[in-house]
VOGU-3710 file (C-alpha; in Angstrom, 3 decimals, decimal comma):
1> xxxxxxxxxx> 6,526/-130,562/138,824  4,003/-127,703/138,903  0,665/-128,226/138,048  0,663/-126,375/134,585  3,712/-128,506/133,681  1,734/-131,707/134,651  -1,333/-130,782/132,618  1,068/-129,645/129,794  2,805/-133,493/129,865  -0,692/-134,958/129,095
11> xxxxxxxxxx> -1,535/-136,539/126,078  -3,625/-133,804/123,795  -6,214/-136,489/122,997  -6,837/-136,881/126,833  -7,262/-133,434/127,757  -10,764/-133,021/126,797  -12,111/-136,110/128,430  -10,157/-135,554/131,510  -11,457/-131,982/132,151  -15,115/-133,391/130,915
21> xxxxxxxxxx> -14,986/-135,974/133,718  -13,354/-133,482/136,280  -16,645/-131,075/135,015  -19,109/-133,732/136,039  -17,407/-134,810/139,087  -17,389/-131,100/140,344  -20,855/-130,825/139,089  -22,192/-133,499/141,228  -20,074/-131,862/144,260  -21,596/-128,230/143,974
31> xxxxxxxxxx> -25,392/-129,423/142,642  -26,287/-130,289/146,141  -25,988/-126,567/146,947  -28,130/-125,270/143,857  -31,551/-124,643/143,963  -34,220/-126,320/141,771  -34,611/-124,663/138,528  -38,274/-123,405/137,859  -39,516/-125,300/135,044  -40,866/-123,724/131,851
41> xxxxxxxxxx> -43,959/-125,112/130,347  -44,471/-128,911/130,424  -46,465/-129,963/127,084  -49,549/-132,099/127,629  -52,270/-133,245/125,271  -54,339/-130,050/124,781  -57,985/-130,197/125,690  -60,671/-131,155/123,504  -63,407/-128,647/122,916  -67,149/-129,034/122,558
51> xxxxxxxxxx> -68,030/-129,433/118,939  -70,079/-126,346/117,351  -73,846/-127,542/117,197  -75,438/-124,464/115,297  -73,941/-124,138/111,950  -74,497/-123,372/108,261  -73,063/-124,963/105,147  -70,989/-123,178/102,552  -72,167/-124,488/99,168  -71,455/-124,011/95,551
61> xxxxxxxxxx> -74,198/-121,480/95,380  -72,259/-119,298/97,337  -69,966/-116,425/95,621  -66,657/-114,803/96,892  -66,918/-111,187/96,424  -63,979/-108,988/96,391  -63,581/-105,294/95,425  -63,390/-104,363/91,545  -60,273/-102,474/92,745  -59,060/-105,377/94,919
71> xxxxxxxxxx> -55,276/-105,405/96,129  -53,212/-108,103/95,237  -53,181/-109,572/98,623  -57,038/-109,708/98,532  -57,002/-111,484/95,489  -54,843/-114,028/96,668  -57,032/-114,238/99,852  -59,875/-114,930/97,508  -58,156/-117,919/95,678  -56,911/-119,351/98,778
81> xxxxxxxxxx> -60,531/-119,522/100,134  -61,771/-120,817/96,713  -58,799/-123,651/96,158  -58,864/-124,696/99,685  -62,849/-125,337/99,514  -62,242/-127,510/96,291  -59,525/-129,357/97,934  -61,756/-130,290/101,046  -64,514/-131,794/99,159  -64,683/-130,300/95,967
91> xxxxxxxxxx> -67,027/-127,459/96,311  -66,610/-125,098/93,601  -67,116/-121,457/94,476  -67,028/-118,426/91,745  -65,254/-115,188/92,562  -66,946/-111,908/91,370  -66,161/-108,383/91,918  -68,591/-105,963/93,938  -69,558/-104,444/90,378  -71,627/-107,187/90,171
101> xxxxxxxxxx> -75,188/-107,344/91,747  -75,108/-108,838/95,192  -75,946/-112,616/95,307  -77,935/-114,421/97,870  -75,166/-116,026/99,616  -71,692/-114,172/99,645  -68,300/-114,445/101,298  -67,100/-110,941/101,318  -63,488/-110,907/101,047  -61,442/-107,490/102,019
111> xxxxxxxxxx> -62,718/-103,931/101,276  -65,830/-103,453/98,880  -68,969/-101,926/98,407  -71,281/-104,468/100,410  -73,118/-102,876/103,303  -71,749/-105,066/106,010  -68,196/-103,855/105,229  -69,255/-100,332/107,036  -69,264/-102,112/110,326  -65,831/-102,985/110,165
121> xxxxxxxxxx> -63,444/-100,701/112,175  -60,336/-100,635/109,787  -58,614/-97,991/111,599  -58,366/-100,181/114,507  -56,944/-103,033/112,246  -53,980/-101,010/111,076  -51,848/-103,103/108,655  -52,296/-106,594/109,927  -55,512/-106,877/111,888  -58,020/-109,828/111,595
131> xxxxxxxxxx> -61,735/-109,539/111,153  -64,001/-112,342/110,610  -67,829/-111,870/111,007  -71,153/-113,650/109,775  -74,190/-111,789/109,078  -77,235/-114,102/108,338  -76,097/-116,403/105,408  -73,197/-114,058/104,503  -69,486/-114,246/105,727  -67,004/-111,215/106,088
141> xxxxxxxxxx> -63,308/-112,114/105,472  -61,374/-108,746/105,853  -58,537/-107,124/107,942  -55,915/-104,584/108,047  -54,978/-102,495/104,567  -51,700/-104,786/103,881  -51,833/-108,167/105,155  -54,988/-108,175/107,365  -57,511/-109,728/104,827  -54,984/-112,431/103,788
151> xxxxxxxxxx> -54,513/-113,357/107,497  -57,912/-113,403/107,878  -58,454/-116,085/105,290  -55,523/-118,319/106,956  -57,163/-117,803/110,099  -60,730/-118,840/108,746  -59,379/-121,782/107,176  -57,432/-123,062/110,072  -60,154/-122,253/112,706  -62,856/-123,900/110,892
161> xxxxxxxxxx> -61,243/-126,433/108,617  -58,116/-127,421/110,152  -55,826/-125,915/107,396  -52,185/-126,328/108,429  -48,918/-124,868/106,782  -46,325/-126,786/109,155  -43,374/-126,957/106,942  -42,519/-125,947/103,342  -43,079/-129,523/102,470  -46,153/-130,247/104,891
171> xxxxxxxxxx> -49,559/-128,323/104,207  -52,525/-130,087/105,755  -55,949/-130,029/104,551  -58,292/-132,131/106,035  -61,170/-133,530/103,904  -64,850/-133,084/105,051  -68,018/-134,470/103,834  -69,292/-130,560/104,256  -68,017/-127,203/104,909  -69,849/-126,178/108,082
181> xxxxxxxxxx> -69,214/-122,621/109,827  -70,872/-121,388/112,903  -73,761/-119,175/112,536  -72,542/-116,370/114,801  -68,827/-115,572/114,186  -67,685/-112,177/115,446  -63,600/-112,349/115,720  -61,442/-109,618/115,990  -57,718/-109,641/116,486  -54,641/-107,430/116,147
191> xxxxxxxxxx> -51,252/-108,854/116,932  -48,996/-107,187/119,508  -46,010/-107,378/117,196  -45,494/-105,422/114,113  -42,743/-106,985/113,228  -41,890/-110,827/113,396  -39,210/-112,537/111,894  -37,141/-115,601/112,528  -34,311/-117,508/110,478  -35,129/-120,785/111,457
201> xxxxxxxxxx> -35,554/-123,640/108,907  -38,567/-122,925/106,490  -38,285/-119,063/106,191  -37,026/-119,681/102,534  -40,567/-120,083/101,419  -42,663/-117,101/101,273  -45,903/-118,836/101,237  -44,834/-120,636/104,166  -44,193/-117,214/105,838  -47,435/-115,488/105,061
211> xxxxxxxxxx> -49,112/-118,685/106,196  -47,434/-118,348/109,762  -47,756/-114,649/110,013  -44,307/-113,989/109,459  -43,757/-110,237/107,838  -40,149/-109,273/106,920  -39,512/-107,197/103,816  -39,010/-110,191/101,557  -42,734/-110,716/100,788  -44,182/-110,003/97,369
221> xxxxxxxxxx> -46,950/-107,672/96,541  -49,522/-110,593/95,992  -48,614/-111,545/99,905  -49,188/-108,010/101,209  -45,418/-107,084/101,142  -43,877/-107,028/104,340  -42,177/-104,619/107,038  -39,124/-103,732/105,098  -35,653/-102,327/105,974  -33,936/-99,792/103,799
231> xxxxxxxxxx> -30,057/-100,718/103,762  -28,561/-103,757/105,877  -30,868/-105,337/108,140  -28,219/-104,948/111,111  -24,817/-104,055/112,125  -24,524/-101,218/109,859  -21,675/-99,218/110,983  -19,155/-100,932/108,419  -21,972/-99,446/105,907  -22,847/-96,116/107,040
241> xxxxxxxxxx> -19,116/-94,880/106,782  -17,020/-96,466/104,371  -14,013/-98,307/106,114  -11,777/-97,347/103,331  -11,834/-93,789/104,722  -9,970/-95,369/107,950  -6,461/-94,856/106,038  -7,028/-91,225/105,466  -9,644/-89,916/108,050  -9,345/-92,495/110,977
251> xxxxxxxxxx> -10,629/-89,807/113,508  -14,099/-91,163/111,804  -13,689/-94,229/113,515  -13,443/-95,426/117,104  -10,379/-94,928/119,076  -11,161/-98,521/120,476  -11,344/-99,627/124,054  -9,685/-102,775/123,012  -7,488/-102,075/120,522  -6,266/-98,879/121,850
261> xxxxxxxxxx> -5,846/-97,260/118,155  -8,661/-96,046/115,661  -10,234/-99,049/114,230  -13,023/-99,832/111,801  -14,567/-101,800/114,357  -16,870/-99,360/115,331  -17,542/-95,242/114,714  -16,330/-92,428/116,712  -20,134/-91,261/117,485  -18,955/-87,549/118,421
271> xxxxxxxxxx> -17,037/-86,662/115,274  -19,261/-84,533/113,421  -18,265/-85,483/110,149  -18,895/-89,177/111,143  -22,502/-87,874/111,495  -23,080/-86,331/108,241  -21,386/-89,091/105,973  -23,979/-91,386/108,132  -26,808/-89,059/107,288  -25,998/-89,026/103,627
281> xxxxxxxxxx> -25,812/-93,013/103,634  -29,013/-93,391/105,360  -30,742/-90,763/103,126  -29,228/-92,901/99,910  -30,732/-96,165/101,486  -34,254/-94,445/101,935  -34,285/-93,250/98,394  -33,720/-96,477/97,119  -35,872/-98,355/99,132  -39,149/-95,823/98,981
291> xxxxxxxxxx> -41,367/-98,488/100,871  -39,181/-98,971/104,183  -40,580/-98,707/107,400  -37,048/-98,852/109,083  -33,547/-98,078/108,500  -30,957/-99,409/110,593  -28,095/-97,517/112,635  -26,456/-100,309/114,488  -23,308/-101,146/116,129  -21,129/-103,754/114,425
301> xxxxxxxxxx> -20,691/-107,018/116,053  -17,996/-106,475/118,604  -17,463/-104,470/121,903  -13,956/-102,229/120,733  -16,150/-99,196/121,071  -14,848/-95,594/121,099  -13,252/-94,136/124,088  -11,856/-90,709/122,602  -12,170/-87,786/125,299  -15,494/-86,884/124,043
311> xxxxxxxxxx> -17,203/-90,374/123,669  -15,982/-91,206/127,140  -17,256/-87,867/128,533  -20,841/-88,492/127,120  -21,023/-92,057/128,062  -19,721/-91,225/131,823  -22,174/-88,393/131,927  -25,060/-91,051/130,778  -23,720/-93,996/132,807  -24,032/-96,166/129,513
321> xxxxxxxxxx> -22,186/-96,425/126,132  -25,955/-96,229/124,898  -25,344/-92,406/125,767  -23,094/-91,486/122,633  -25,284/-94,109/120,382  -28,609/-92,561/121,282  -27,721/-89,154/120,745  -25,941/-90,301/117,404  -29,299/-92,191/116,183  -31,285/-89,039/117,373
331> xxxxxxxxxx> -29,540/-86,802/115,246  -30,134/-89,030/112,156  -33,510/-89,440/113,183  -34,166/-85,679/113,403  -32,566/-85,451/109,758  -35,074/-87,531/107,745  -38,289/-87,046/110,089  -39,741/-84,343/107,775  -38,897/-86,126/104,407  -39,731/-89,522/105,679
341> xxxxxxxxxx> -42,302/-89,193/108,334  -43,239/-92,752/108,286  -39,762/-94,081/108,668  -38,301/-95,234/111,970  -34,637/-95,270/112,735  -33,688/-98,519/114,491  -30,606/-99,119/116,538  -29,374/-101,730/119,067  -29,147/-101,980/122,774  -26,585/-104,916/122,501
351> xxxxxxxxxx> -24,036/-106,403/124,557  -24,360/-106,069/128,317  -21,654/-103,317/129,669  -21,848/-101,454/125,756  -25,629/-100,286/124,606  -27,649/-102,734/126,181  -28,283/-100,363/129,436  -30,441/-97,487/129,008  -28,837/-94,220/129,194  -29,728/-91,894/132,264
361> xxxxxxxxxx> -30,390/-88,801/130,226  -31,049/-88,839/126,818  -34,444/-90,258/125,537  -34,820/-91,898/122,131  -36,797/-89,666/119,770  -40,606/-90,752/118,814  -39,226/-92,124/115,497  -36,486/-94,049/117,113  -36,782/-97,893/117,462  -34,733/-99,689/120,051
371> xxxxxxxxxx> -33,760/-103,388/119,594  -33,024/-104,919/122,719  -31,028/-108,036/122,310  -30,908/-111,145/124,926  -27,701/-112,583/124,138  -26,554/-113,013/127,720  -29,785/-114,382/128,937  -30,530/-117,852/130,175  -33,025/-119,979/127,863  -34,024/-123,116/129,943
381> xxxxxxxxxx> -36,739/-121,206/131,744  -38,680/-118,308/131,344  -36,979/-114,728/131,743  -39,229/-113,973/134,817  -38,695/-116,995/136,920  -36,222/-115,714/139,274  -33,721/-118,506/138,746  -30,912/-116,608/136,666  -29,369/-112,993/137,446  -28,567/-112,757/133,963
391> xxxxxxxxxx> -32,139/-112,802/133,177  -33,040/-110,704/135,929  -30,689/-107,961/134,695  -32,096/-108,287/131,151  -35,804/-107,768/132,584  -34,401/-104,508/134,252  -33,004/-103,133/131,119  -36,117/-104,436/129,522  -38,325/-102,349/131,765  -35,816/-99,397/131,473
401> xxxxxxxxxx> -35,736/-98,965/127,692  -39,660/-99,388/128,018  -39,808/-96,449/130,328  -38,250/-94,297/127,747  -38,988/-95,508/124,249  -42,028/-95,450/122,340  -40,967/-98,115/119,985  -39,140/-101,226/121,555  -38,145/-104,530/119,731  -36,438/-107,716/120,949
411> xxxxxxxxxx> -33,685/-109,595/119,128  -34,087/-112,961/120,658  -31,807/-116,149/120,605  -32,983/-119,371/120,203  -30,228/-121,775/119,552  -26,986/-123,281/121,185  -23,969/-121,562/118,661  -21,444/-123,334/121,066  -23,099/-126,765/120,273  -25,496/-126,321/117,490
421> xxxxxxxxxx> -26,397/-129,813/117,319  -27,150/-130,485/120,855  -30,669/-130,896/122,380  -31,587/-127,386/123,285  -34,163/-127,337/125,995  -35,897/-123,851/125,422  -39,081/-125,290/124,318  -40,847/-124,765/127,665  -39,574/-121,058/127,786  -40,342/-119,555/124,420
431> xxxxxxxxxx> -44,273/-118,774/124,912  -43,701/-117,380/128,081  -40,956/-115,246/126,952  -42,936/-113,464/124,218  -45,524/-112,984/126,489  -43,069/-110,787/128,865  -41,879/-109,025/125,679  -45,759/-108,292/124,722  -46,275/-106,919/128,322  -43,493/-104,749/127,945
441> xxxxxxxxxx> -45,051/-103,067/124,978  -42,602/-104,488/122,570  -43,671/-104,223/118,948  -41,286/-106,278/117,118  -39,436/-109,653/117,703  -36,680/-111,114/115,617  -35,916/-114,894/117,029  -32,591/-115,599/115,673  -31,964/-119,521/114,960  -29,464/-121,730/113,310
451> xxxxxxxxxx> -31,119/-122,924/110,079  -29,588/-121,626/106,638  -26,433/-122,561/108,270  -26,681/-126,383/107,654  -27,219/-127,327/111,439  -30,647/-128,582/110,900  -30,007/-131,812/113,237  -32,372/-130,951/116,137  -35,922/-129,571/115,951  -35,721/-126,673/113,589
461> xxxxxxxxxx> -38,858/-127,196/111,504  -40,743/-127,377/114,957  -39,126/-124,281/116,379  -39,814/-122,367/113,215  -43,220/-123,210/113,621  -43,993/-122,829/117,213  -41,836/-119,361/117,282  -43,836/-118,138/114,303  -47,281/-118,745/115,457  -46,166/-117,418/119,210
471> xxxxxxxxxx> -44,954/-114,355/117,721  -48,416/-113,830/116,125  -50,236/-114,545/119,266  -48,493/-115,296/122,417  -51,287/-116,305/124,211  -52,884/-119,170/122,182  -52,477/-122,890/123,157  -49,004/-124,126/122,788  -50,018/-127,697/123,560  -52,090/-127,632/120,370
481> xxxxxxxxxx> -49,170/-126,408/118,490  -46,891/-129,047/119,782  -49,084/-131,818/119,257  -50,803/-130,961/115,872  -47,316/-130,276/114,483  -45,478/-133,425/116,180  -48,395/-135,796/114,822  -48,387/-134,596/111,248  -44,432/-134,228/111,226  -43,258/-137,242/113,013
491> xxxxxxxxxx> -46,286/-139,685/112,752  -48,125/-141,895/114,784  -45,298/-142,292/117,514  -45,183/-138,251/118,107  -45,758/-138,766/121,734  -42,359/-140,123/122,111  -40,822/-136,976/120,463  -42,721/-134,670/122,909  -41,827/-136,735/125,933  -38,286/-136,366/124,577
501> xxxxxxxxxx> -38,379/-132,649/124,492  -40,332/-132,362/127,982  -37,471/-134,439/128,868  -34,492/-132,295/127,872  -36,653/-129,273/128,965  -36,505/-130,633/132,682  -32,909/-131,964/132,747  -31,055/-128,728/131,847  -30,034/-125,715/133,662  -26,831/-126,350/136,094
511> xxxxxxxxxx> -23,328/-126,493/134,613  -19,929/-126,362/136,255  -17,743/-125,244/133,201  -14,132/-125,072/132,698  -13,133/-122,745/130,039  -11,834/-124,449/126,920  -10,856/-127,321/129,209  -7,878/-125,662/131,103  -7,977/-125,499/134,847  -6,982/-121,888/135,363
521> xxxxxxxxxx> -7,917/-120,680/139,100  -9,658/-118,474/139,837  -11,546/-116,483/137,045  -12,232/-118,972/134,426  -13,819/-121,398/136,860  -17,637/-120,773/137,188  -20,876/-122,209/138,088  -23,641/-121,318/135,701  -27,422/-121,275/136,308  -29,672/-121,789/133,047
531> xxxxxxxxxx> -28,860/-122,703/129,403  -26,947/-119,921/127,702  -26,792/-119,835/123,719  -23,070/-120,494/124,065  -22,928/-123,574/126,022  -20,671/-126,546/125,230  -22,090/-129,898/124,487  -20,663/-131,120/127,642  -22,335/-128,793/129,908  -25,132/-129,845/132,184
541> xxxxxxxxxx> -26,798/-126,755/131,233  -27,388/-128,648/128,076  -28,230/-131,845/129,571  -27,561/-133,848/132,678  -29,133/-137,247/133,044  -28,434/-140,757/134,605  -27,786/-143,964/132,588  -31,735/-144,888/133,422  -32,826/-141,740/131,955  -30,441/-142,298/129,004
551> xxxxxxxxxx> -31,837/-145,594/128,289  -35,392/-144,207/128,409  -34,830/-141,705/125,866  -33,245/-144,335/123,638  -36,335/-145,939/123,848  -38,219/-143,031/123,047  -36,415/-142,531/119,771  -36,563/-146,425/118,910  -40,527/-146,253/119,294  -40,907/-142,934/117,325
561> xxxxxxxxxx> -39,070/-144,467/114,294  -40,894/-147,735/114,411  -44,143/-145,941/114,682  -43,582/-143,478/111,891  -46,376/-143,912/109,359  -44,317/-142,796/106,007  -40,666/-143,042/104,845  -40,933/-139,148/105,139  -41,882/-139,108/108,552  -39,320/-141,630/109,568
571> xxxxxxxxxx> -36,569/-139,456/107,985  -37,884/-136,498/109,978  -37,592/-138,561/113,310  -34,147/-139,783/112,019  -32,964/-136,213/111,454  -34,186/-134,981/114,952  -32,872/-137,639/116,589  -29,229/-136,618/115,238  -29,096/-134,064/118,335  -29,644/-137,017/120,685
581> xxxxxxxxxx> -26,899/-139,188/119,203  -24,555/-136,204/118,889  -25,006/-135,746/122,655  -24,163/-139,163/123,539  -21,184/-139,261/121,089  -19,630/-136,115/122,434  -20,206/-137,449/126,117  -19,188/-141,101/125,192  -21,978/-142,384/126,802  -24,688/-145,491/125,493
591> xxxxxxxxxx> -23,735/-146,774/122,178  -20,676/-144,429/122,024  -19,217/-145,455/125,303  -15,425/-145,443/125,884  -15,211/-149,116/126,998  -15,642/-150,308/123,470  -13,428/-148,306/121,444  -13,992/-150,175/118,273  -17,898/-150,103/118,762  -17,705/-146,360/119,472
601> xxxxxxxxxx> -15,638/-145,661/116,167  -18,245/-147,692/114,104  -21,083/-145,607/115,688  -19,195/-142,595/115,085  -18,692/-143,091/111,619  -22,625/-143,861/111,341  -23,291/-141,005/113,066  -21,088/-138,818/110,303  -22,717/-140,722/107,416  -26,394/-139,892/108,598
611> xxxxxxxxxx> -25,027/-136,018/109,341  -23,782/-136,031/105,799  -27,035/-137,742/104,521  -29,186/-134,772/105,885  -27,066/-131,963/104,779  -25,614/-130,998/108,256  -22,831/-128,991/107,486  -22,297/-126,621/110,482  -21,585/-127,823/114,070  -20,941/-124,333/115,898
621> xxxxxxxxxx> -20,385/-120,916/115,388  -18,058/-118,355/116,807  -14,865/-120,639/117,868  -11,845/-118,771/116,822  -9,846/-121,910/116,566  -12,033/-123,333/113,839  -14,410/-122,676/111,525  -17,465/-125,033/113,013  -17,913/-126,318/109,579  -18,180/-130,388/109,093
631> xxxxxxxxxx> -14,723/-131,901/108,041  -14,724/-134,127/105,116  -12,327/-136,252/106,453  -12,501/-136,252/110,411  -10,818/-138,285/112,867  -13,457/-140,704/114,231  -11,342/-141,562/117,087  -12,092/-138,011/118,623  -15,778/-136,927/119,721  -17,987/-135,241/116,991
641> xxxxxxx> -17,518/-131,793/118,134  -13,879/-132,146/116,808  -15,031/-132,821/113,612  -14,755/-129,519/112,059  -12,427/-127,595/109,623  -9,362/-125,849/111,387  -8,656/-122,210/110,488
//
């Protein structure tokens, strides 16, 4: 019997456990040759700062001053200050316009006719810069002409009164006997990223977004609008040229490198008619979105690019398939420049070996944005740690694009699509990665997550908060962000949660994976260094711990549940604990150990019921064999990763 016949004779239910065990054994053998992984940031209690001694008090005799022609966002900022002061200790402050006579004590909000407004450099603040000053007993809270003043109001309340918007359900406004403010404030800040967006939990609330400085185009006028795209946000080729034309004009579309035929998967970028149709579509999108800052001309989500003679010739000349892409996008940028001088044309540098590498000859126009995508990277340590060759290649691409592009965005990834509910140990890397982006002149970041897909069984709310705040200021105190959130969200046992987060960050990074559980030598057997965003639950890149550490982690969760102060906090702990139970159940460890099948099946049922309780509907994304959706009637003998609807 040959080796494949032997494996084919194995009962299918034993195939996954067999190869999982083999993977673990091989990992133990090869791990001796693996260098220790550079660690990301480990979260420790933030340092306490000395209390401010020289202060003055905001009392009822103050007034808030706004312009007679104040913008909707400036009015929102004034009301936010008034309402928050009242919530802190009942202080009641009147809002007036600058048409009225100047009062003895004023809080000036936004642009107005008061004399201290002349000292503000509004040009330097741009659309979102923050400016907070004191002048005698007066306070100036102003900022950039779109969202700056509103951001300044939030900054003022956060810095001096402890205001925090942690989630859509949790806003903390500490009570205080007095509203005390330092006597000498002179604070100005302009964020490095002019576009900041994530799709993690919480981003359905516009109030949450503005409080945490997210600024996509969904924001209303009273929240300062946002940075808006005309037309679709991404993967627009299928919208730029109607796919219905494939039947009659196939030459508009790619002669696919994978399909060998004309396909609507991508466009033929050297066909003049393709370009003319795309130009017309872009103009239609812009006409329908007069306030747009961007329009997206981006490849579809596949690598079946065009290899017709002309496309192949240009790409060979440029040394990258981005050659045809940038020439195509430049032509559209040239077409709209005069009529839409403030609009930037956005395109992807996406997929290693497709458009991620910069072209050798063509340079993006001044009104073109490159969105560089990090999907192949490893996220268990910062990208500049020197640990992963994938990250080194990405950093090189980042440097190459930064050298030739005036406008560079990054589309970053912060979840594990191969196992959405498994612990994803990237918390120690996200701050440094954002700093790397800022240091390479990136001006926009999208942090892609998993929420909105029914996969909130790990740390979605925490990730959303951390990412939002760090996109605004990548150099702020990340320890403070972590500790403040966890204490408010999880209750008195929050240190246990942080210890677990530090633990999963420390105990991942190396994997010896057998693709789809089949032993095929040699090309499908590979060692991986660092955790990617498509790792499977069984990979030690996700988590690699011994039984002693497993018991320690169990105790952390037990303590966190016991010490939660409210039922809401206890529910938050239990929701996040799903990631730990899900991983153990898949690995058949702890209470899910296969040595007691009856107990394991009962624990599987409890886990499933809790997943339903927390509205968890999606386990993974991108598997061709199934939808990734949680099945209504799973087989509890199988591991949770198999509780999915089949296609």
